[in-house]
C-alpha positions as CSV (number, residue, x, y, z in Angstrom):
1,M,45.6,52.4,126.4
2,M,47.8,50.7,124.0
3,E,45.3,47.8,123.2
4,R,42.3,50.6,122.9
5,I,44.4,52.1,119.6
6,H,43.0,50.0,116.7
7,A,45.1,50.5,113.4
8,R,43.2,52.7,110.7
9,K,42.8,51.2,107.4
10,S,42.1,54.7,106.2
11,L,45.7,55.6,107.3
12,G,47.5,52.2,105.9
13,Q,48.3,51.5,109.5
14,N,50.1,48.1,110.2
15,F,52.0,48.1,113.4
16,L,55.2,46.3,113.7
17,V,55.2,43.8,116.4
18,D,58.1,41.5,116.1
19,E,60.7,42.4,118.7
20,N,63.6,40.4,116.3
21,V,62.6,42.3,113.1
22,L,62.4,45.5,115.2
23,S,66.2,45.0,116.5
24,R,67.3,44.1,113.2
25,I,66.1,47.2,111.8
26,V,67.9,49.2,114.6
27,N,71.1,47.6,113.6
28,I,70.7,48.2,109.9
29,V,70.2,51.7,110.9
30,D,73.4,51.5,112.9
31,L,73.3,54.6,115.0
32,C,76.5,56.3,115.9
33,P,77.1,58.7,119.0
34,G,75.7,62.0,118.2
35,D,73.5,60.8,115.2
36,R,69.7,62.3,114.8
37,V,67.0,60.3,113.6
38,L,63.8,61.3,111.8
39,E,61.3,58.7,112.1
40,I,57.8,58.5,109.9
41,G,54.9,56.7,111.2
42,P,55.9,55.7,114.6
43,G,53.0,54.1,115.5
44,K,53.0,52.9,118.9
45,G,56.4,53.4,119.6
46,A,58.1,50.2,119.3
47,L,61.1,51.1,117.1
48,T,60.9,54.7,118.7
49,A,61.9,53.3,122.2
50,L,64.8,51.3,120.6
51,L,66.0,54.2,118.4
52,A,66.2,56.3,121.4
53,R,68.2,54.2,123.5
54,E,71.2,54.8,120.8
55,A,70.6,58.3,119.2
56,E,71.4,61.6,120.5
57,H,67.6,62.8,119.3
58,V,64.7,61.3,117.6
59,V,62.1,63.4,115.7
60,A,59.0,61.1,115.3
61,V,56.4,62.7,113.0
62,E,52.7,61.1,113.4
63,L,49.6,62.1,111.6
64,D,47.1,60.1,113.8
65,R,46.1,62.3,116.5
66,R,45.2,59.5,118.9
67,L,48.7,58.0,118.5
68,V,50.3,61.4,119.1
69,S,48.8,61.8,122.3
70,F,50.0,58.1,123.3
71,L,53.1,58.5,122.3
72,R,54.1,61.9,124.2
73,D,52.7,60.1,127.2
74,K,55.1,57.4,126.6
75,F,58.0,59.0,126.2
76,Q,57.2,62.0,128.5
77,N,60.6,61.3,130.4
78,A,62.5,60.6,127.2
79,E,64.3,64.0,126.5
80,N,66.0,62.9,123.5
81,V,62.3,61.7,122.0
82,E,60.0,64.8,120.0
83,V,56.8,63.6,118.9
84,V,55.5,65.9,116.2
85,E,52.2,65.6,115.0
86,G,52.0,66.6,111.1
87,D,51.3,64.8,107.7
88,I,54.9,63.8,106.3
89,L,53.6,64.4,103.0
90,K,53.0,68.5,104.0
91,T,55.6,69.1,106.2
92,D,58.4,71.4,105.5
93,L,61.5,68.9,106.4
94,S,64.4,71.4,106.1
95,G,62.1,73.6,108.5
96,L,61.6,70.4,110.6
97,L,65.3,69.1,111.0
98,A,67.6,71.9,109.8
99,D,66.7,74.1,112.6
100,R,67.3,71.2,115.5
101,W,70.5,70.1,113.8
102,P,72.4,71.7,110.9
103,G,74.2,68.1,110.3
104,K,73.1,65.0,108.5
105,W,70.5,63.2,109.8
106,K,69.5,59.5,109.4
107,A,65.9,58.3,108.6
108,A,63.7,55.6,109.7
109,A,60.3,54.7,108.9
110,N,57.7,51.7,108.1
111,L,55.7,53.9,105.0
112,P,52.4,53.3,104.8
113,Y,51.7,51.2,101.5
114,N,49.3,54.2,100.4
115,I,52.0,56.7,100.5
116,S,55.2,55.1,99.9
117,S,56.1,56.5,96.4
118,Q,54.8,60.3,97.4
119,V,57.1,60.1,100.5
120,L,60.1,58.4,98.4
121,F,60.1,61.5,96.2
122,K,59.9,63.8,99.3
123,F,63.4,62.2,100.5
124,I,64.5,62.6,97.0
125,D,63.9,66.3,97.1
126,N,65.3,66.4,100.6
127,R,68.2,64.2,100.2
128,D,70.5,67.0,101.5
129,L,69.3,66.6,104.8
130,F,70.5,62.8,105.2
131,S,73.2,60.4,105.0
132,E,71.1,57.5,105.4
133,L,67.3,56.2,105.1
134,V,66.2,52.6,106.2
135,L,62.7,52.1,105.0
136,M,60.5,49.6,105.4
137,L,58.2,49.1,102.2
138,Q,55.5,46.8,100.6
139,K,58.0,44.1,98.8
140,E,56.7,45.0,95.5
141,V,57.6,48.6,95.8
142,G,61.1,47.9,97.1
143,E,61.8,45.7,94.0
144,R,61.0,48.7,91.6
145,L,63.2,50.9,93.3
146,V,66.5,48.3,92.7
147,A,65.0,47.1,89.6
148,R,67.0,47.6,86.5
149,P,66.4,47.9,82.9
150,C,64.2,45.4,81.1
151,C,62.3,44.0,83.6
152,K,58.9,45.1,84.2
153,E,59.3,46.5,87.8
154,Y,61.7,49.1,86.5
155,G,60.0,52.3,86.2
156,I,60.6,56.2,87.5
157,L,61.5,55.7,90.7
158,S,64.0,53.2,90.1
159,V,65.9,55.8,87.7
160,F,65.6,58.4,90.1
161,C,66.6,56.1,93.1
162,R,69.7,55.1,91.1
163,L,70.7,58.7,90.6
164,Y,70.8,59.9,94.0
165,F,71.3,57.0,96.5
166,E,73.3,53.5,96.8
167,I,70.5,51.2,97.6
168,S,70.6,47.7,99.2
169,R,68.4,45.1,100.3
170,E,68.5,44.3,103.9
171,L,65.4,42.5,105.4
172,P,62.5,40.6,104.1
173,V,59.6,41.0,106.4
174,R,56.5,38.4,106.6
175,P,53.1,39.7,107.2
176,G,52.8,38.0,110.9
177,S,55.3,40.6,111.9
178,F,52.5,43.2,112.0
179,R,49.2,43.8,113.7
180,P,46.9,43.8,112.0
181,V,48.6,41.4,109.4
182,P,48.8,42.6,105.5
183,K,48.1,40.6,102.8
184,V,51.5,41.4,101.2
185,D,55.1,41.2,102.2
186,S,57.6,44.1,103.1
187,L,61.0,44.8,102.4
188,V,63.5,46.7,104.6
189,L,65.6,48.8,102.3
190,K,69.0,51.0,103.0
191,F,69.5,54.1,101.1
192,R,73.1,55.7,101.4
193,V,72.8,59.5,100.1
194,L,75.5,60.0,97.3
195,E,77.6,63.0,97.8
196,S,76.6,64.0,94.3
197,P,74.2,62.6,91.7
198,R,75.5,59.4,89.9
199,V,75.9,60.9,86.6
200,D,75.5,64.2,85.4
201,V,72.2,64.9,84.0
202,G,72.4,68.3,83.5
203,D,68.8,70.4,84.1
204,E,67.6,68.2,86.9
205,T,64.0,69.2,86.9
206,F,64.0,68.5,82.8
207,F,65.6,65.3,83.2
208,R,62.8,64.1,85.5
209,R,60.5,65.6,82.8
210,V,61.8,63.2,80.1
211,V,62.2,60.0,82.5
212,K,58.4,60.5,83.3
213,G,57.6,61.3,79.7
214,A,59.3,58.1,78.6
215,F,57.3,55.8,81.3
216,A,54.4,57.7,80.7
217,Q,52.5,55.0,78.1
218,R,54.8,51.9,79.1
219,R,53.8,49.9,75.9
220,K,54.5,52.8,73.4
221,T,58.2,53.7,72.0
222,L,60.1,56.4,72.9
223,W,59.1,58.0,70.3
224,N,55.6,58.3,70.7
225,C,55.8,58.9,74.5
226,L,58.1,61.8,74.0
227,K,56.1,63.0,71.2
228,S,53.4,63.4,73.6
229,A,55.6,65.1,76.3
230,F,57.1,67.6,74.2
231,T,54.7,69.0,71.9
232,A,56.6,71.7,70.8
233,L,59.1,69.3,69.3
234,G,58.3,68.6,65.5
235,D,59.2,65.5,64.1
236,V,62.7,66.6,62.2
237,E,63.9,68.1,65.9
238,L,62.9,65.0,67.7
239,G,64.4,63.0,65.1
240,Q,67.3,64.7,65.1
241,A,67.9,64.6,68.9
242,F,67.4,60.6,68.9
243,E,70.1,60.7,66.1
244,K,72.2,62.6,68.2
245,S,71.8,60.8,71.6
246,G,72.6,57.3,69.8
247,I,69.5,55.9,71.1
248,D,66.8,54.4,69.0
249,P,63.4,55.8,69.0
250,R,61.9,52.3,68.7
251,R,62.8,51.1,72.2
252,R,60.7,51.9,75.0
253,G,61.5,53.4,78.1
254,E,61.9,50.5,80.6
255,T,64.9,49.3,78.3
256,L,66.9,52.4,79.0
257,S,69.6,52.7,81.8
258,L,70.3,55.9,84.0
259,E,73.3,57.0,81.8
260,E,71.3,56.7,78.5
261,F,68.5,58.8,79.8
262,A,71.0,61.4,81.0
263,V,72.2,61.7,77.5
264,L,68.6,61.8,76.1
265,A,67.6,64.6,78.4
266,K,70.7,66.6,77.7
267,V,70.2,66.5,74.0
268,I,66.6,67.0,74.2
269,T,67.3,70.2,76.4
270,D,69.1,71.7,73.5
271,F,66.7,71.2,71.0
272,T,63.7,73.0,73.5
273,R,65.8,76.2,74.1
274,P,64.6,79.2,72.1
């Protein structure tokens, strides 16, 4: 059965088969007695099996119906493994996890490259459910998440992830560890969820709007980007907002630190209130 299940390119499937890498990922997850784990995209269950040896409960969410059937058969005698068929992007994580266990969960995932950014935003929005995330991502995506200002990798997710997580690079993974073999390297990152945002950004929804606006046109100045993002602000008000924040409007979004974005967002909020 296992050999007849081929990876689907349309789902971004690359099955992790390197036993050494699998073992190291479990060590990074660092399971303790009583830990509950959400696994996204379990594939053929290689990581699931190792997690189940140490976790109190594993909830594995899989989109591919072929694999759901295979996994349920494989783990039919494992009382602590639950295979859920579903699209993680459409799944109500609170409903899925909080109803099963009200405490903090850990997460482990080999994220398909084509949906990794969307899943990260979902984790950000549901961070209160988790204590830690261990995620394997395309190396290029992973480097973006830990990037600092003034480099080409620095972007929206760099800012948001720094606000909510302590992130560490844990393990580079070569293409040969997967079947089929992808064309890119991967990187395992560990996200420790902060008890509260790293800095006070005021209205978090508005803060996100400012950050997204600042990166909407990377080659343009903050003035031009935010002028487009906040059309209700006149030139006088926008100029006053930059002056009050102490940030030069000729800078680009990629040069601002998290702390500077927080200051700018709070000031612009004041100028947009009726």
